[in-house]
Every structure is written in structure tokens, then in C-alpha cells.
C-alpha positions in Angstrom: 90.5 130.6 120.6 91.8 127.1 120.0 89.3 124.3 120.4 90.7 121.4 122.4 87.5 119.3 122.1 83.9 118.6 123.1 83.2 116.5 126.2 80.6 115.4 128.7 80.4 117.5 131.9 82.3 114.9 133.9 85.0 114.5 131.3 85.4 118.2 130.8 86.2 119.1 134.4 89.5 117.3 134.8 90.8 118.4 131.4 90.0 122.1 132.1 91.6 121.7 135.6 94.8 120.3 134.2 95.1 123.1 131.6 94.3 125.9 134.1 96.9 124.5 136.5 99.5 124.7 133.7 98.8 128.4 133.2 96.4 128.3 130.2 93.6 130.7 129.6 90.8 128.2 129.5 87.2 128.8 128.4 84.5 126.1 129.0 81.2 126.6 127.2 78.1 124.4 127.4 76.5 123.7 124.1 73.5 121.7 122.9 74.4 119.5 120.0 72.2 117.4 117.7 73.4 114.1 116.3 71.5 112.7 113.3 71.2 109.1 112.1 69.4 108.5 108.8 68.4 105.0 107.8 66.3 103.5 105.0 64.1 100.4 104.9 61.5 98.4 103.1 58.3 98.2 105.2 55.2 96.2 104.4 53.3 92.9 104.9 55.4 89.8 105.0 53.5 88.5 101.9 54.6 91.7 100.0 58.2 91.6 101.2 58.6 88.0 100.0 58.4 89.4 96.4 61.3 91.7 96.9 64.9 90.9 96.2 66.0 92.1 99.6 63.9 89.4 101.4 65.7 86.2 102.5 64.7 83.1 104.4 66.4 84.4 107.6 63.5 86.7 108.2 61.1 83.7 108.4 63.5 82.1 110.8 63.4 85.3 112.9 59.6 85.4 112.8 59.4 81.8 113.9 61.6 82.6 116.9 59.4 85.6 117.7 56.3 83.4 117.7 57.9 80.9 120.0 59.0 83.6 122.5 56.4 86.4 122.6 53.6 84.6 124.5 56.0 83.2 127.2 57.8 86.5 128.0 56.3 89.1 130.4 59.2 91.6 130.1 61.5 92.8 127.3 64.5 91.1 128.9 62.6 87.8 129.0 61.6 88.2 125.4 65.2 88.9 124.4 66.5 85.8 126.2 63.8 83.5 124.9 64.0 84.9 121.3 67.8 84.5 121.2 67.6 81.0 122.7 65.2 80.0 119.9 67.7 81.3 117.3 70.7 79.7 118.9 70.7 77.8 122.2 74.4 78.6 122.6 74.0 82.4 122.2 75.1 83.2 125.8 78.3 81.2 125.4 79.1 83.2 122.2 78.2 86.5 123.9 80.5 85.6 126.8 83.4 84.8 124.4 82.9 88.1 122.7 82.9 90.0 125.9 86.0 88.2 127.2 87.9 88.9 124.0 86.9 92.6 124.1 87.7 93.1 127.7 91.0 91.3 128.0 94.2 90.8 126.1 93.5 87.1 125.9 94.3 85.8 122.4 91.7 84.2 120.2 92.6 82.5 116.9 91.6 84.4 113.8 89.0 81.9 112.7 87.2 81.8 116.1 87.3 85.6 116.4 85.6 86.0 113.0 83.0 83.4 113.8 82.2 85.0 117.1 82.1 88.5 115.6 79.8 87.3 112.8 77.5 85.6 115.2 77.2 88.7 117.4 76.4 90.9 114.4 73.7 88.4 113.4 72.3 88.4 117.0 72.1 92.2 117.1 70.5 92.4 113.7 67.9 89.8 114.6 67.0 91.4 117.9 66.5 94.7 116.1 64.3 93.1 113.5 62.2 91.4 116.3 61.7 94.6 118.2 60.6 96.3 115.0 58.0 93.6 114.4 56.6 93.9 117.9 56.3 97.7 117.6 55.0 97.8 114.0 52.3 95.3 114.8 51.5 96.4 118.3 52.1 92.9 119.6 51.8 92.5 123.4 54.0 90.3 125.6 52.6 87.4 127.7 49.3 87.3 125.9 47.7 85.2 123.2 48.5 86.7 119.8 46.3 84.5 117.6 46.9 85.3 113.9 48.8 88.6 114.5 52.0 87.1 113.2 50.5 85.2 110.2 51.2 88.1 107.8 52.8 90.8 109.9 54.3 94.1 108.8 58.0 93.8 108.8 60.9 96.2 108.2 64.0 95.2 106.1 66.9 97.6 106.2 68.4 98.8 102.9 71.4 101.0 102.0 70.5 104.6 102.3 72.0 105.2 98.8 69.4 102.8 97.4 66.4 104.8 98.9 63.8 105.6 96.3 61.1 108.1 97.5 58.8 106.9 94.6 58.8 103.3 95.9 55.6 103.0 98.1 57.2 100.4 100.5 60.4 102.3 101.1 60.7 104.3 104.3 63.4 106.8 105.4 63.9 107.4 109.1 65.8 110.4 110.7 66.7 110.1 114.3 67.9 113.2 116.0 69.4 112.9 119.5 70.1 116.1 121.4 72.6 116.3 124.2 74.6 118.9 126.1 78.4 118.9 125.6 81.1 121.2 127.0 83.5 122.8 124.6 86.9 123.5 125.9 89.0 126.2 124.2 92.3 127.9 125.0 93.9 131.1 123.9 96.3 130.4 121.0 99.1 132.5 122.5 99.1 130.4 125.7 99.8 127.2 123.9 103.6 127.3 124.8 102.5 126.5 128.3 102.2 122.9 127.2 105.6 122.3 128.8 104.0 122.9 132.2 101.1 120.4 131.7 101.2 117.6 134.2 102.6 114.3 133.0 99.3 112.5 133.9 97.5 114.7 131.4 100.0 113.7 128.7 99.4 110.0 129.3 95.6 110.1 129.8 94.7 112.8 127.2 97.4 112.1 124.6 95.4 113.3 121.6 94.6 116.6 123.4 98.2 117.1 124.4 99.3 116.5 120.8 96.9 119.1 119.5 98.1 121.7 122.0 101.7 120.9 121.4 101.3 121.2 117.6 99.8 124.7 118.0 102.6 125.6 120.4 105.3 124.5 118.0 103.9 126.7 115.3 103.8 129.7 117.6 107.2 129.0 118.9 108.6 128.8 115.4 106.9 132.1 114.4 108.2 134.0 117.5 111.7 132.7 117.2 112.3 133.7 113.6 115.6 135.6 113.5 114.6 138.3 111.0 111.2 139.7 111.5 110.4 143.2 110.1 107.3 143.4 107.9 105.5 140.7 105.9 102.1 140.3 104.3 99.6 137.8 105.6 100.4 135.3 102.8 104.0 135.2 103.8 103.0 134.8 107.4 100.7 131.9 106.4 103.6 130.2 104.7 105.5 130.3 108.0 102.6 128.6 109.7 103.6 125.3 108.0 106.1 123.5 110.2 107.9 120.2 109.8 109.7 118.7 112.8 111.9 115.7 113.0 113.9 113.7 110.5 112.7 110.1 110.8 109.5 110.5 112.7 108.1 113.7 111.2 105.5 115.9 112.8 104.0 118.0 110.0 101.8 120.9 111.1 99.9 123.0 108.7 98.2 126.0 110.3 98.3 128.2 107.2 94.5 128.3 106.9 94.2 129.8 110.4 97.2 132.2 110.1 95.1 135.3 110.6 93.6 133.9 113.8 97.1 133.1 115.1 98.3 136.6 114.1 95.4 138.2 116.0 96.2 136.2 119.1 99.9 137.3 118.9 98.8 140.9 118.4 96.9 140.8 121.7 100.1 139.6 123.4 102.0 142.6 121.9 104.2 140.4 119.8 103.2 141.9 116.4 101.0 144.5 114.9 98.5 144.0 112.1 97.5 146.7 109.7 95.3 145.7 106.8 97.2 142.9 105.1 100.5 143.7 106.6 102.2 142.3 109.7 104.9 144.1 111.6 106.9 142.3 114.2 107.7 144.3 117.3 111.3 144.3 118.5 
């Protein structure tokens, strides 16, 4: 079977429907997948972190903004707004520029685009740092915090490649998120039905269409060979490499899956496999 892709349930339904309507043998299988994210950081008291090369004055600026916002905010959203306003009173204007540029084709000069992008990256980083400080020190919102932020535990991200398990202040975190996806596969021998796929599918799912078309071109090339007879699997694999076009070249290399393609064609009665030998049927 040829894997078209993995999708959410809502995304999988129209793709499978388009392919079934075109005559494909389609299989949709639900799978649980795990996505891992591994990060590394330095974690310790502010006074300890100040002695590390990775510490910079920006963290003290972030802490000052946390102190100014935490007692006034009763919700996480209020804390975010107050914290960001302490860092930059114009943060909403910068955010709106970023959204406008991302959601429309409106041009923004290169310098402004870089400045807005850099500011947004700083905002996201700062907010993540602030949330870590609140969680690590169990600091409540809308309540007097006294001296809780005088020397708090802070977390400073470092490159994962720099992680040293022997360093007592270094921490490694592995986040595993599990979700259900739906894997769509088609029978290899049904790939030539790509001609019958609705034009809307070609436009909306261009990548999927190109994958299926590529497989179809290999099978079409194999089936249309003028001289068939017998060949070994290595020769068959060589024929699974196809270049199409002169100027805009589509190069397809299916040699590593030649046996799977041969098995699929055998089920359709196009050839017969015996050991390492392939015999084409007349």
C-alpha cells in the first residue's frame, strides 16, 4: 500500500472521499502517534544564575515586569497583558502589525518586517520565561507576594547540544504529546486512476496529487515497456527510476520500493514473481 499521508479526522474525510470517487482502493486507519520535544535549560536561584555566562540583564528586566504585574492580575490573561505592557507599552501595536502582515498580502518594508519579527520573538520568549517563574516559585496571582521574587528560581534555556548531565543546575525536559491521526493509503496498482481525480483535489491537495501522480508515472512506464519477458528484481528496480520532461524535469526514484510495486502488479495479474525473477504476462 502507498501512504498518501497522515491527517486529523476532519482533514482525512474529504481526501479519502475524493480518492474513492476517482476509483482508488483507499484504506483509512486510525493511529495514535507520539510527538516528542526535548529542551534543555539552566535552573536555579537568581543569585546563582547571575554567575553563569548564559545570564544577561534582560532576565532582570523580565523579573521587574513580573513584580509589577503579578499582584494586579487575577487571571492569566490579565497577567499577560500587564506583563507585556510593562515590557513595552506599544506591544499591542507591534502584535497587530505582525498579524496584519501574516494574514494579508500587504507589503511591509524589510527593515520594519525584521523589527516586528524580532520584537514578537522577544515577547514570546519573555512570556515563556515569566510563566516558568510563576510555576517554579508557586507564585499566586492577585495576592501579596512579599519577598517571593527577591531571589526566585529561574529557568534559562540553553542549546540541547550543550546539555551536560554532570552540571547540577542543568535540566533536560522531554514533552511527549499523544494524538490520534488517520493514515490514508491506496493500492499502488490503482495509482493510474489519478487522471480521474477531481480538479478541486488537484488544487487543494497539490502535494498529495503530486505523490500519487509520481507513483502512477512509474507504474505506467513499467507496464508500457515494449519488451517484457523475464528480468531479475535488480533490473526491475532500475526501471523504477523515471525522469520526465526536458526543461522542468520530474525525477522519480522508486527503486528502493521496487519489490512492493512488483507485488502489487502481481496481484493485478500483470506479472509473476518467482524468487528473484519477474516474468511479465502477455
